[in-house]
Structure formats: C-alpha cells, structure tokens
TORVEX-864137 format. One record per residue: x, y, z of N, C-alpha, C in turn; residue number from 1. Coordinates in steps of 0.05 Angstrom, whole numbers. Each point is the difference from the previous one (the first is absolute). Layout:
<finus>
<finu><n_u>X</n_u><n_v>Y</n_v><n_w>Z</n_w><ca_u>X</ca_u><ca_v>Y</ca_v><ca_w>Z</ca_w><c_u>X</c_u><c_v>Y</c_v><c_w>Z</c_w><guvo>NUM</guvo></finu>
...
</finus>
This chain:
<finus>
<finu><n_u>370</n_u><n_v>-411</n_v><n_w>1529</n_w><ca_u>-12</ca_u><ca_v>-25</ca_v><ca_w>-15</ca_w><c_u>-7</c_u><c_v>-19</c_v><c_w>23</c_w><guvo>1</guvo></finu>
<finu><n_u>-22</n_u><n_v>-8</n_v><n_w>-14</n_w><ca_u>-4</ca_u><ca_v>-22</ca_v><ca_w>17</ca_w><c_u>9</c_u><c_v>-25</c_v><c_w>-7</c_w><guvo>2</guvo></finu>
<finu><n_u>-15</n_u><n_v>-25</n_v><n_w>21</n_w><ca_u>9</ca_u><ca_v>-27</ca_v><ca_w>-2</ca_w><c_u>-11</c_u><c_v>-8</c_v><c_w>-24</c_w><guvo>3</guvo></finu>
<finu><n_u>16</n_u><n_v>-16</n_v><n_w>-18</n_w><ca_u>-15</ca_u><ca_v>-17</ca_v><ca_w>-27</ca_w><c_u>-27</c_u><c_v>-17</c_v><c_w>14</c_w><guvo>4</guvo></finu>
<finu><n_u>-24</n_u><n_v>12</n_v><n_w>-27</n_w><ca_u>-11</ca_u><ca_v>-25</ca_v><ca_w>18</ca_w><c_u>-1</c_u><c_v>-24</c_v><c_w>-15</c_w><guvo>5</guvo></finu>
<finu><n_u>-19</n_u><n_v>-16</n_v><n_w>7</n_w><ca_u>7</ca_u><ca_v>-32</ca_v><ca_w>-4</ca_w><c_u>-21</c_u><c_v>-4</c_v><c_w>-22</c_w><guvo>6</guvo></finu>
<finu><n_u>9</n_u><n_v>12</n_v><n_w>-23</n_w><ca_u>-13</ca_u><ca_v>-8</ca_v><ca_w>-27</ca_w><c_u>-12</c_u><c_v>-26</c_v><c_w>-5</c_w><guvo>7</guvo></finu>
<finu><n_u>20</n_u><n_v>-32</n_v><n_w>9</n_w><ca_u>-10</ca_u><ca_v>-15</ca_v><ca_w>5</ca_w><c_u>-35</c_u><c_v>-5</c_v><c_w>10</c_w><guvo>8</guvo></finu>
<finu><n_u>-3</n_u><n_v>8</n_v><n_w>29</n_w><ca_u>-22</ca_u><ca_v>1</ca_v><ca_w>8</ca_w><c_u>-21</c_u><c_v>18</c_v><c_w>-13</c_w><guvo>9</guvo></finu>
<finu><n_u>3</n_u><n_v>15</n_v><n_w>-8</n_w><ca_u>-21</ca_u><ca_v>18</ca_v><ca_w>-16</ca_w><c_u>-12</c_u><c_v>-14</c_v><c_w>-28</c_w><guvo>10</guvo></finu>
<finu><n_u>22</n_u><n_v>-6</n_v><n_w>-12</n_w><ca_u>-1</ca_u><ca_v>-21</ca_v><ca_w>-28</ca_w><c_u>-15</c_u><c_v>-15</c_v><c_w>4</c_w><guvo>11</guvo></finu>
<finu><n_u>-3</n_u><n_v>-23</n_v><n_w>24</n_w><ca_u>-18</ca_u><ca_v>-27</ca_v><ca_w>3</ca_w><c_u>-25</c_u><c_v>13</c_v><c_w>10</c_w><guvo>12</guvo></finu>
<finu><n_u>4</n_u><n_v>20</n_v><n_w>18</n_w><ca_u>-29</ca_u><ca_v>10</ca_v><ca_w>11</ca_w><c_u>-17</c_u><c_v>12</c_v><c_w>-20</c_w><guvo>13</guvo></finu>
<finu><n_u>10</n_u><n_v>18</n_v><n_w>-24</n_w><ca_u>-6</ca_u><ca_v>9</ca_v><ca_w>-13</ca_w><c_u>-17</c_u><c_v>-19</c_v><c_w>-34</c_w><guvo>14</guvo></finu>
<finu><n_u>17</n_u><n_v>-18</n_v><n_w>0</n_w><ca_u>-10</ca_u><ca_v>-26</ca_v><ca_w>-10</ca_w><c_u>-23</c_u><c_v>-14</c_v><c_w>6</c_w><guvo>15</guvo></finu>
<finu><n_u>3</n_u><n_v>-4</n_v><n_w>37</n_w><ca_u>-24</ca_u><ca_v>-15</ca_v><ca_w>7</ca_w><c_u>-26</c_u><c_v>17</c_v><c_w>-6</c_w><guvo>16</guvo></finu>
<finu><n_u>4</n_u><n_v>24</n_v><n_w>7</n_w><ca_u>-17</ca_u><ca_v>27</ca_v><ca_w>-6</ca_w><c_u>-11</c_u><c_v>3</c_v><c_w>-28</c_w><guvo>17</guvo></finu>
<finu><n_u>13</n_u><n_v>-15</n_v><n_w>-15</n_w><ca_u>-7</ca_u><ca_v>8</ca_v><ca_w>-29</ca_w><c_u>-18</c_u><c_v>-35</c_v><c_w>-2</c_w><guvo>18</guvo></finu>
<finu><n_u>4</n_u><n_v>-16</n_v><n_w>10</n_w><ca_u>-8</ca_u><ca_v>-24</ca_v><ca_w>-9</ca_w><c_u>-26</c_u><c_v>-2</c_v><c_w>18</c_w><guvo>19</guvo></finu>
<finu><n_u>-4</n_u><n_v>15</n_v><n_w>21</n_w><ca_u>-30</ca_u><ca_v>-4</ca_v><ca_w>15</ca_w><c_u>-17</c_u><c_v>22</c_v><c_w>-20</c_w><guvo>20</guvo></finu>
<finu><n_u>11</n_u><n_v>23</n_v><n_w>-11</n_w><ca_u>-16</ca_u><ca_v>15</ca_v><ca_w>-18</ca_w><c_u>-5</c_u><c_v>-14</c_v><c_w>-18</c_w><guvo>21</guvo></finu>
<finu><n_u>16</n_u><n_v>-13</n_v><n_w>-21</n_w><ca_u>-17</ca_u><ca_v>-16</ca_v><ca_w>-23</ca_w><c_u>-12</c_u><c_v>-26</c_v><c_w>8</c_w><guvo>22</guvo></finu>
<finu><n_u>1</n_u><n_v>-8</n_v><n_w>18</n_w><ca_u>-14</ca_u><ca_v>-20</ca_v><ca_w>14</ca_w><c_u>-30</c_u><c_v>13</c_v><c_w>6</c_w><guvo>23</guvo></finu>
<finu><n_u>-4</n_u><n_v>25</n_v><n_w>15</n_w><ca_u>-25</ca_u><ca_v>11</ca_v><ca_w>3</ca_w><c_u>-12</c_u><c_v>8</c_v><c_w>-27</c_w><guvo>24</guvo></finu>
<finu><n_u>21</n_u><n_v>14</n_v><n_w>-13</n_w><ca_u>-16</ca_u><ca_v>13</ca_v><ca_w>-24</ca_w><c_u>-15</c_u><c_v>-28</c_v><c_w>-16</c_w><guvo>25</guvo></finu>
<finu><n_u>13</n_u><n_v>-21</n_v><n_w>1</n_w><ca_u>-15</ca_u><ca_v>-26</ca_v><ca_w>-22</ca_w><c_u>-20</c_u><c_v>-2</c_v><c_w>18</c_w><guvo>26</guvo></finu>
<finu><n_u>0</n_u><n_v>-7</n_v><n_w>19</n_w><ca_u>-28</ca_u><ca_v>-5</ca_v><ca_w>21</ca_w><c_u>-18</c_u><c_v>16</c_v><c_w>-5</c_w><guvo>27</guvo></finu>
<finu><n_u>9</n_u><n_v>29</n_v><n_w>-4</n_w><ca_u>-17</ca_u><ca_v>15</ca_v><ca_w>-1</ca_w><c_u>-23</c_u><c_v>1</c_v><c_w>-27</c_w><guvo>28</guvo></finu>
<finu><n_u>20</n_u><n_v>0</n_v><n_w>-23</n_w><ca_u>-6</ca_u><ca_v>-5</ca_v><ca_w>-27</ca_w><c_u>-20</c_u><c_v>-32</c_v><c_w>-7</c_w><guvo>29</guvo></finu>
<finu><n_u>6</n_u><n_v>-13</n_v><n_w>18</n_w><ca_u>-15</ca_u><ca_v>-28</ca_v><ca_w>-6</ca_w><c_u>-31</c_u><c_v>4</c_v><c_w>10</c_w><guvo>30</guvo></finu>
<finu><n_u>3</n_u><n_v>20</n_v><n_w>23</n_w><ca_u>-23</ca_u><ca_v>-2</ca_v><ca_w>15</ca_w><c_u>-23</c_u><c_v>25</c_v><c_w>1</c_w><guvo>31</guvo></finu>
<finu><n_u>10</n_u><n_v>21</n_v><n_w>-24</n_w><ca_u>-14</ca_u><ca_v>22</ca_v><ca_w>-10</ca_w><c_u>-19</c_u><c_v>-7</c_v><c_w>-23</c_w><guvo>32</guvo></finu>
<finu><n_u>-21</n_u><n_v>9</n_v><n_w>10</n_w><ca_u>-22</ca_u><ca_v>-17</ca_v><ca_w>-25</ca_w><c_u>-16</c_u><c_v>31</c_v><c_w>-14</c_w><guvo>33</guvo></finu>
<finu><n_u>-8</n_u><n_v>2</n_v><n_w>-16</n_w><ca_u>-15</ca_u><ca_v>18</ca_v><ca_w>-3</ca_w><c_u>-25</c_u><c_v>1</c_v><c_w>11</c_w><guvo>34</guvo></finu>
<finu><n_u>-16</n_u><n_v>23</n_v><n_w>9</n_w><ca_u>-25</ca_u><ca_v>5</ca_v><ca_w>4</ca_w><c_u>-20</c_u><c_v>-8</c_v><c_w>-13</c_w><guvo>35</guvo></finu>
<finu><n_u>-22</n_u><n_v>-15</n_v><n_w>-2</n_w><ca_u>-18</ca_u><ca_v>-7</ca_v><ca_w>-10</ca_w><c_u>-22</c_u><c_v>19</c_v><c_w>-1</c_w><guvo>36</guvo></finu>
<finu><n_u>-16</n_u><n_v>9</n_v><n_w>-17</n_w><ca_u>-22</ca_u><ca_v>24</ca_v><ca_w>2</ca_w><c_u>-22</c_u><c_v>-13</c_v><c_w>-4</c_w><guvo>37</guvo></finu>
<finu><n_u>-7</n_u><n_v>-21</n_v><n_w>-2</n_w><ca_u>-27</ca_u><ca_v>-18</ca_v><ca_w>-3</ca_w><c_u>-13</c_u><c_v>6</c_v><c_w>24</c_w><guvo>38</guvo></finu>
<finu><n_u>-29</n_u><n_v>10</n_v><n_w>0</n_w><ca_u>-8</ca_u><ca_v>17</ca_v><ca_w>26</ca_w><c_u>-8</c_u><c_v>-34</c_v><c_w>9</c_w><guvo>39</guvo></finu>
<finu><n_u>-12</n_u><n_v>-13</n_v><n_w>-23</n_w><ca_u>-19</ca_u><ca_v>-26</ca_v><ca_w>9</ca_w><c_u>24</c_u><c_v>-18</c_v><c_w>21</c_w><guvo>40</guvo></finu>
<finu><n_u>17</n_u><n_v>4</n_v><n_w>-3</n_w><ca_u>24</ca_u><ca_v>-22</ca_v><ca_w>17</ca_w><c_u>6</c_u><c_v>17</c_v><c_w>29</c_w><guvo>41</guvo></finu>
<finu><n_u>2</n_u><n_v>26</n_v><n_w>-7</n_w><ca_u>12</ca_u><ca_v>18</ca_v><ca_w>25</ca_w><c_u>-15</c_u><c_v>26</c_v><c_w>8</c_w><guvo>42</guvo></finu>
<finu><n_u>7</n_u><n_v>9</n_v><n_w>22</n_w><ca_u>-23</ca_u><ca_v>19</ca_v><ca_w>6</ca_w><c_u>14</c_u><c_v>28</c_v><c_w>-3</c_w><guvo>43</guvo></finu>
<finu><n_u>-15</n_u><n_v>23</n_v><n_w>-1</n_w><ca_u>14</ca_u><ca_v>24</ca_v><ca_w>-7</ca_w><c_u>29</c_u><c_v>3</c_v><c_w>15</c_w><guvo>44</guvo></finu>
<finu><n_u>-3</n_u><n_v>-5</n_v><n_w>30</n_w><ca_u>14</ca_u><ca_v>14</ca_v><ca_w>14</ca_w><c_u>25</c_u><c_v>-24</c_v><c_w>7</c_w><guvo>45</guvo></finu>
<finu><n_u>-15</n_u><n_v>-25</n_v><n_w>-10</n_w><ca_u>33</ca_u><ca_v>-21</ca_v><ca_w>-2</ca_w><c_u>19</c_u><c_v>6</c_v><c_w>-17</c_w><guvo>46</guvo></finu>
<finu><n_u>-14</n_u><n_v>9</n_v><n_w>-26</n_w><ca_u>17</ca_u><ca_v>7</ca_v><ca_w>-20</ca_w><c_u>14</c_u><c_v>24</c_v><c_w>6</c_w><guvo>47</guvo></finu>
<finu><n_u>-16</n_u><n_v>20</n_v><n_w>14</n_w><ca_u>16</ca_u><ca_v>30</ca_v><ca_w>10</ca_w><c_u>20</c_u><c_v>-8</c_v><c_w>16</c_w><guvo>48</guvo></finu>
<finu><n_u>3</n_u><n_v>-21</n_v><n_w>23</n_w><ca_u>18</ca_u><ca_v>-3</ca_v><ca_w>9</ca_w><c_u>21</c_u><c_v>-20</c_v><c_w>-13</c_w><guvo>49</guvo></finu>
<finu><n_u>-5</n_u><n_v>-18</n_v><n_w>-14</n_w><ca_u>21</ca_u><ca_v>-20</ca_v><ca_w>-21</ca_w><c_u>16</c_u><c_v>31</c_v><c_w>-17</c_w><guvo>50</guvo></finu>
<finu><n_u>-11</n_u><n_v>13</n_v><n_w>-5</n_w><ca_u>5</ca_u><ca_v>21</ca_v><ca_w>-23</ca_w><c_u>23</c_u><c_v>18</c_v><c_w>22</c_w><guvo>51</guvo></finu>
<finu><n_u>-5</n_u><n_v>4</n_v><n_w>29</n_w><ca_u>14</ca_u><ca_v>12</ca_v><ca_w>17</ca_w><c_u>21</c_u><c_v>-15</c_v><c_w>7</c_w><guvo>52</guvo></finu>
<finu><n_u>0</n_u><n_v>-28</n_v><n_w>7</n_w><ca_u>27</ca_u><ca_v>-22</ca_v><ca_w>-1</ca_w><c_u>18</c_u><c_v>3</c_v><c_w>-16</c_w><guvo>53</guvo></finu>
<finu><n_u>-15</n_u><n_v>-7</n_v><n_w>-30</n_w><ca_u>17</ca_u><ca_v>8</ca_v><ca_w>-27</ca_w><c_u>22</c_u><c_v>17</c_v><c_w>3</c_w><guvo>54</guvo></finu>
<finu><n_u>-10</n_u><n_v>26</n_v><n_w>7</n_w><ca_u>20</ca_u><ca_v>25</ca_v><ca_w>-4</ca_w><c_u>14</c_u><c_v>-3</c_v><c_w>19</c_w><guvo>55</guvo></finu>
<finu><n_u>-9</n_u><n_v>-4</n_v><n_w>31</n_w><ca_u>21</ca_u><ca_v>2</ca_v><ca_w>18</ca_w><c_u>14</c_u><c_v>-21</c_v><c_w>-6</c_w><guvo>56</guvo></finu>
<finu><n_u>3</n_u><n_v>-24</n_v><n_w>-16</n_w><ca_u>19</ca_u><ca_v>-25</ca_v><ca_w>-9</ca_w><c_u>21</c_u><c_v>9</c_v><c_w>-16</c_w><guvo>57</guvo></finu>
<finu><n_u>-15</n_u><n_v>21</n_v><n_w>-23</n_w><ca_u>10</ca_u><ca_v>14</ca_v><ca_w>-14</ca_w><c_u>23</c_u><c_v>19</c_v><c_w>8</c_w><guvo>58</guvo></finu>
<finu><n_u>-7</n_u><n_v>16</n_v><n_w>21</n_w><ca_u>15</ca_u><ca_v>27</ca_v><ca_w>18</ca_w><c_u>25</c_u><c_v>-19</c_v><c_w>11</c_w><guvo>59</guvo></finu>
<finu><n_u>-4</n_u><n_v>-30</n_v><n_w>12</n_w><ca_u>17</ca_u><ca_v>-10</ca_v><ca_w>14</ca_w><c_u>25</c_u><c_v>-13</c_v><c_w>-21</c_w><guvo>60</guvo></finu>
<finu><n_u>-15</n_u><n_v>-8</n_v><n_w>-26</n_w><ca_u>25</ca_u><ca_v>-12</ca_v><ca_w>-21</ca_w><c_u>9</c_u><c_v>26</c_v><c_w>-2</c_w><guvo>61</guvo></finu>
<finu><n_u>-5</n_u><n_v>27</n_v><n_w>-9</n_w><ca_u>19</ca_u><ca_v>20</ca_v><ca_w>-7</ca_w><c_u>17</c_u><c_v>-3</c_v><c_w>17</c_w><guvo>62</guvo></finu>
<finu><n_u>-5</n_u><n_v>0</n_v><n_w>31</n_w><ca_u>20</ca_u><ca_v>11</ca_v><ca_w>28</ca_w><c_u>16</c_u><c_v>-21</c_v><c_w>-10</c_w><guvo>63</guvo></finu>
<finu><n_u>-5</n_u><n_v>-24</n_v><n_w>-2</n_w><ca_u>24</ca_u><ca_v>-24</ca_v><ca_w>1</ca_w><c_u>12</c_u><c_v>-1</c_v><c_w>-24</c_w><guvo>64</guvo></finu>
<finu><n_u>-17</n_u><n_v>9</n_v><n_w>-21</n_w><ca_u>24</ca_u><ca_v>-6</ca_v><ca_w>-25</ca_w><c_u>25</c_u><c_v>31</c_v><c_w>1</c_w><guvo>65</guvo></finu>
<finu><n_u>-17</n_u><n_v>17</n_v><n_w>15</n_w><ca_u>21</ca_u><ca_v>28</ca_v><ca_w>15</ca_w><c_u>26</c_u><c_v>-13</c_v><c_w>9</c_w><guvo>66</guvo></finu>
<finu><n_u>-10</n_u><n_v>-15</n_v><n_w>20</n_w><ca_u>22</ca_u><ca_v>-14</ca_v><ca_w>20</ca_w><c_u>19</c_u><c_v>-23</c_v><c_w>-12</c_w><guvo>67</guvo></finu>
<finu><n_u>-5</n_u><n_v>-17</n_v><n_w>-24</n_w><ca_u>9</ca_u><ca_v>-12</ca_v><ca_w>-11</ca_w><c_u>19</c_u><c_v>15</c_v><c_w>-15</c_w><guvo>68</guvo></finu>
<finu><n_u>-9</n_u><n_v>24</n_v><n_w>-13</n_w><ca_u>17</ca_u><ca_v>15</ca_v><ca_w>-17</ca_w><c_u>29</c_u><c_v>11</c_v><c_w>24</c_w><guvo>69</guvo></finu>
<finu><n_u>-10</n_u><n_v>4</n_v><n_w>20</n_w><ca_u>25</ca_u><ca_v>17</ca_v><ca_w>18</ca_w><c_u>22</c_u><c_v>-25</c_v><c_w>6</c_w><guvo>70</guvo></finu>
<finu><n_u>-17</n_u><n_v>-22</n_v><n_w>4</n_w><ca_u>16</ca_u><ca_v>-20</ca_v><ca_w>14</ca_w><c_u>24</c_u><c_v>-15</c_v><c_w>-30</c_w><guvo>71</guvo></finu>
<finu><n_u>-15</n_u><n_v>1</n_v><n_w>-23</n_w><ca_u>17</ca_u><ca_v>-7</ca_v><ca_w>-14</ca_w><c_u>20</c_u><c_v>13</c_v><c_w>-14</c_w><guvo>72</guvo></finu>
<finu><n_u>1</n_u><n_v>36</n_v><n_w>8</n_w><ca_u>5</ca_u><ca_v>15</ca_v><ca_w>-12</ca_w><c_u>34</c_u><c_v>4</c_v><c_w>28</c_w><guvo>73</guvo></finu>
<finu><n_u>-12</n_u><n_v>-13</n_v><n_w>23</n_w><ca_u>26</ca_u><ca_v>3</ca_v><ca_w>22</ca_w><c_u>19</c_u><c_v>-22</c_v><c_w>-5</c_w><guvo>74</guvo></finu>
<finu><n_u>-24</n_u><n_v>-28</n_v><n_w>-12</n_w><ca_u>29</ca_u><ca_v>-22</ca_v><ca_w>-10</ca_w><c_u>14</c_u><c_v>9</c_v><c_w>-22</c_w><guvo>75</guvo></finu>
<finu><n_u>-13</n_u><n_v>13</n_v><n_w>-15</n_w><ca_u>24</ca_u><ca_v>18</ca_v><ca_w>-30</ca_w><c_u>23</c_u><c_v>18</c_v><c_w>20</c_w><guvo>76</guvo></finu>
<finu><n_u>-10</n_u><n_v>13</n_v><n_w>19</n_w><ca_u>18</ca_u><ca_v>19</ca_v><ca_w>9</ca_w><c_u>21</c_u><c_v>-20</c_v><c_w>15</c_w><guvo>77</guvo></finu>
<finu><n_u>-7</n_u><n_v>-23</n_v><n_w>20</n_w><ca_u>22</ca_u><ca_v>-17</ca_v><ca_w>3</ca_w><c_u>15</c_u><c_v>-10</c_v><c_w>-18</c_w><guvo>78</guvo></finu>
<finu><n_u>-9</n_u><n_v>-16</n_v><n_w>-24</n_w><ca_u>16</ca_u><ca_v>-3</ca_v><ca_w>-20</ca_w><c_u>16</c_u><c_v>24</c_v><c_w>-15</c_w><guvo>79</guvo></finu>
<finu><n_u>-6</n_u><n_v>19</n_v><n_w>2</n_w><ca_u>20</ca_u><ca_v>21</ca_v><ca_w>-15</ca_w><c_u>26</c_u><c_v>8</c_v><c_w>21</c_w><guvo>80</guvo></finu>
<finu><n_u>-12</n_u><n_v>-4</n_v><n_w>28</n_w><ca_u>14</ca_u><ca_v>10</ca_v><ca_w>21</ca_w><c_u>-3</c_u><c_v>30</c_v><c_w>16</c_w><guvo>81</guvo></finu>
<finu><n_u>-30</n_u><n_v>14</n_v><n_w>-8</n_w><ca_u>3</ca_u><ca_v>20</ca_v><ca_w>6</ca_w><c_u>-30</c_u><c_v>-2</c_v><c_w>18</c_w><guvo>82</guvo></finu>
<finu><n_u>-7</n_u><n_v>-22</n_v><n_w>19</n_w><ca_u>-19</ca_u><ca_v>-11</ca_v><ca_w>20</ca_w><c_u>15</c_u><c_v>18</c_v><c_w>26</c_w><guvo>83</guvo></finu>
<finu><n_u>-16</n_u><n_v>7</n_v><n_w>9</n_w><ca_u>11</ca_u><ca_v>15</ca_v><ca_w>27</ca_w><c_u>6</c_u><c_v>29</c_v><c_w>2</c_w><guvo>84</guvo></finu>
<finu><n_u>1</n_u><n_v>8</n_v><n_w>-31</n_w><ca_u>5</ca_u><ca_v>34</ca_v><ca_w>0</ca_w><c_u>-21</c_u><c_v>16</c_v><c_w>-1</c_w><guvo>85</guvo></finu>
<finu><n_u>2</n_u><n_v>22</n_v><n_w>6</n_w><ca_u>-28</ca_u><ca_v>15</ca_v><ca_w>-6</ca_w><c_u>4</c_u><c_v>10</c_v><c_w>-39</c_w><guvo>86</guvo></finu>
<finu><n_u>-25</n_u><n_v>-1</n_v><n_w>-10</n_w><ca_u>4</ca_u><ca_v>12</ca_v><ca_w>-31</ca_w><c_u>4</c_u><c_v>31</c_v><c_w>-4</c_w><guvo>87</guvo></finu>
<finu><n_u>-4</n_u><n_v>13</n_v><n_w>27</n_w><ca_u>-4</ca_u><ca_v>31</ca_v><ca_w>-1</ca_w><c_u>33</c_u><c_v>9</c_v><c_w>4</c_w><guvo>88</guvo></finu>
<finu><n_u>8</n_u><n_v>-7</n_v><n_w>21</n_w><ca_u>29</ca_u><ca_v>14</ca_v><ca_w>7</ca_w><c_u>19</c_u><c_v>-23</c_v><c_w>0</c_w><guvo>89</guvo></finu>
<finu><n_u>-6</n_u><n_v>-33</n_v><n_w>1</n_w><ca_u>21</ca_u><ca_v>-19</ca_v><ca_w>-1</ca_w><c_u>11</c_u><c_v>-6</c_v><c_w>26</c_w><guvo>90</guvo></finu>
<finu><n_u>-11</n_u><n_v>10</n_v><n_w>22</n_w><ca_u>6</ca_u><ca_v>-5</ca_v><ca_w>22</ca_w><c_u>-3</c_u><c_v>-32</c_v><c_w>8</c_w><guvo>91</guvo></finu>
<finu><n_u>10</n_u><n_v>-4</n_v><n_w>20</n_w><ca_u>-14</ca_u><ca_v>-26</ca_v><ca_w>11</ca_w><c_u>-27</c_u><c_v>2</c_v><c_w>11</c_w><guvo>92</guvo></finu>
<finu><n_u>-15</n_u><n_v>-23</n_v><n_w>-8</n_w><ca_u>-24</ca_u><ca_v>-8</ca_v><ca_w>17</ca_w><c_u>6</c_u><c_v>-17</c_v><c_w>36</c_w><guvo>93</guvo></finu>
<finu><n_u>-15</n_u><n_v>13</n_v><n_w>8</n_w><ca_u>11</ca_u><ca_v>-15</ca_v><ca_w>26</ca_w><c_u>-11</c_u><c_v>-28</c_v><c_w>-1</c_w><guvo>94</guvo></finu>
<finu><n_u>11</n_u><n_v>-15</n_v><n_w>10</n_w><ca_u>-9</ca_u><ca_v>-29</ca_v><ca_w>-5</ca_w><c_u>-32</c_u><c_v>-4</c_v><c_w>23</c_w><guvo>95</guvo></finu>
<finu><n_u>-5</n_u><n_v>11</n_v><n_w>15</n_w><ca_u>-20</ca_u><ca_v>10</ca_v><ca_w>13</ca_w><c_u>-30</c_u><c_v>7</c_v><c_w>-7</c_w><guvo>96</guvo></finu>
<finu><n_u>15</n_u><n_v>11</n_v><n_w>-23</n_w><ca_u>-29</ca_u><ca_v>10</ca_v><ca_w>-16</ca_w><c_u>-4</c_u><c_v>-23</c_v><c_w>-17</c_w><guvo>97</guvo></finu>
<finu><n_u>24</n_u><n_v>-9</n_v><n_w>-13</n_w><ca_u>-8</ca_u><ca_v>-24</ca_v><ca_w>-26</ca_w><c_u>-16</c_u><c_v>-20</c_v><c_w>15</c_w><guvo>98</guvo></finu>
<finu><n_u>9</n_u><n_v>-1</n_v><n_w>31</n_w><ca_u>-21</ca_u><ca_v>-28</ca_v><ca_w>10</ca_w><c_u>-17</c_u><c_v>8</c_v><c_w>3</c_w><guvo>99</guvo></finu>
<finu><n_u>-19</n_u><n_v>24</n_v><n_w>3</n_w><ca_u>-20</ca_u><ca_v>11</ca_v><ca_w>-9</ca_w><c_u>-22</c_u><c_v>3</c_v><c_w>-24</c_w><guvo>100</guvo></finu>
<finu><n_u>20</n_u><n_v>8</n_v><n_w>-24</n_w><ca_u>-11</ca_u><ca_v>-3</ca_v><ca_w>-20</ca_w><c_u>26</c_u><c_v>-10</c_v><c_w>-21</c_w><guvo>101</guvo></finu>
<finu><n_u>3</n_u><n_v>-23</n_v><n_w>-8</n_w><ca_u>19</ca_u><ca_v>-17</ca_v><ca_w>-13</ca_w><c_u>5</c_u><c_v>15</c_v><c_w>-23</c_w><guvo>102</guvo></finu>
<finu><n_u>-24</n_u><n_v>11</n_v><n_w>-11</n_w><ca_u>1</ca_u><ca_v>13</ca_v><ca_w>-26</ca_w><c_u>4</c_u><c_v>30</c_v><c_w>-5</c_w><guvo>103</guvo></finu>
<finu><n_u>18</n_u><n_v>17</n_v><n_w>25</n_w><ca_u>8</ca_u><ca_v>24</ca_v><ca_w>4</ca_w><c_u>12</c_u><c_v>9</c_v><c_w>-23</c_w><guvo>104</guvo></finu>
<finu><n_u>-12</n_u><n_v>21</n_v><n_w>-10</n_w><ca_u>24</ca_u><ca_v>16</ca_v><ca_w>-21</ca_w><c_u>16</c_u><c_v>19</c_v><c_w>8</c_w><guvo>105</guvo></finu>
<finu><n_u>-10</n_u><n_v>11</n_v><n_w>29</n_w><ca_u>-4</ca_u><ca_v>27</ca_v><ca_w>4</ca_w><c_u>16</c_u><c_v>2</c_v><c_w>26</c_w><guvo>106</guvo></finu>
<finu><n_u>22</n_u><n_v>12</n_v><n_w>11</n_w><ca_u>7</ca_u><ca_v>4</ca_v><ca_w>40</ca_w><c_u>-25</c_u><c_v>19</c_v><c_w>8</c_w><guvo>107</guvo></finu>
<finu><n_u>1</n_u><n_v>-5</n_v><n_w>21</n_w><ca_u>-18</ca_u><ca_v>22</ca_v><ca_w>13</ca_w><c_u>-5</c_u><c_v>28</c_v><c_w>1</c_w><guvo>108</guvo></finu>
<finu><n_u>23</n_u><n_v>14</n_v><n_w>1</n_w><ca_u>8</ca_u><ca_v>25</ca_v><ca_w>-12</ca_w><c_u>-14</c_u><c_v>8</c_v><c_w>-32</c_w><guvo>109</guvo></finu>
<finu><n_u>0</n_u><n_v>-16</n_v><n_w>-14</n_w><ca_u>-7</ca_u><ca_v>5</ca_v><ca_w>-27</ca_w><c_u>-22</c_u><c_v>-8</c_v><c_w>-5</c_w><guvo>110</guvo></finu>
<finu><n_u>-12</n_u><n_v>-21</n_v><n_w>12</n_w><ca_u>-28</ca_u><ca_v>-7</ca_v><ca_w>-1</ca_w><c_u>-23</c_u><c_v>13</c_v><c_w>16</c_w><guvo>111</guvo></finu>
<finu><n_u>13</n_u><n_v>13</n_v><n_w>15</n_w><ca_u>-21</ca_u><ca_v>28</ca_v><ca_w>14</ca_w><c_u>4</c_u><c_v>22</c_v><c_w>-21</c_w><guvo>112</guvo></finu>
<finu><n_u>20</n_u><n_v>6</n_v><n_w>-17</n_w><ca_u>-2</ca_u><ca_v>21</ca_v><ca_w>-12</ca_w><c_u>-13</c_u><c_v>-2</c_v><c_w>-33</c_w><guvo>113</guvo></finu>
<finu><n_u>0</n_u><n_v>-29</n_v><n_w>-1</n_w><ca_u>-14</ca_u><ca_v>-2</ca_v><ca_w>-23</ca_w><c_u>-36</c_u><c_v>-7</c_v><c_w>3</c_w><guvo>114</guvo></finu>
<finu><n_u>-4</n_u><n_v>-3</n_v><n_w>27</n_w><ca_u>-27</ca_u><ca_v>-5</ca_v><ca_w>5</ca_w><c_u>-14</c_u><c_v>31</c_v><c_w>10</c_w><guvo>115</guvo></finu>
<finu><n_u>14</n_u><n_v>21</n_v><n_w>9</n_w><ca_u>-8</ca_u><ca_v>26</ca_v><ca_w>2</ca_w><c_u>-7</c_u><c_v>21</c_v><c_w>-23</c_w><guvo>116</guvo></finu>
</finus>
C-alpha cells in the first residue's frame, strides 16, 4: 500500500485545468468563422489556407473536448472516492504518475497492457 495522495491538491489542479479548457473553448468558439467561398473577395489559395486552418481548429477542438471530458471524469472520481485507483486492477496509481497526467485512469502496468 502506498502513501495516500493529496486529493485536495489534485482536485484544485483539475478544477484549474477545467476552467482553463473551458475558457480556451469559449475563445475558440468566438473566433471561429465560416470560410467564405466568394472568389471575388478571396483568392483560391487564400481560401484553401483558410479551410485548412479551419480543419486544424476543428481537430484541436476535438482534442480539447476529449481532455475536458477526462478532467471532468477525474473530478467525478474524486467525488466518488475512486480517484487514484486503477480502473482495471484497483491498485493505487502512483502520485508521480498522477502529477504527469492528473486524469490517468490506469496504473503503469495496466496502461501498458491496454496499449499493447
């Protein structure tokens, strides 16, 4: 049995991360715009660049939303008392691993087994 983790520290850090992700998401929504296809206002290459940037922005949004879901789930695990335990084997997730990825759901051995 390892030393108990400081759940209050992780809870605050996860709340901070959640707020940051929500803030960035709000800014991204406000700044995203539809690419105009009017050839008289914008050249073909400029439109292609704009479309590419729009697609990159969408991909970034997907990754950010995935991370937000992971953080929200980690906060729910803190509330339920399951935070810091591997969802596969039930063993403690080392605090050092949680400091690297606060939303981690697997201990290292189980994470390695899942990825293989």
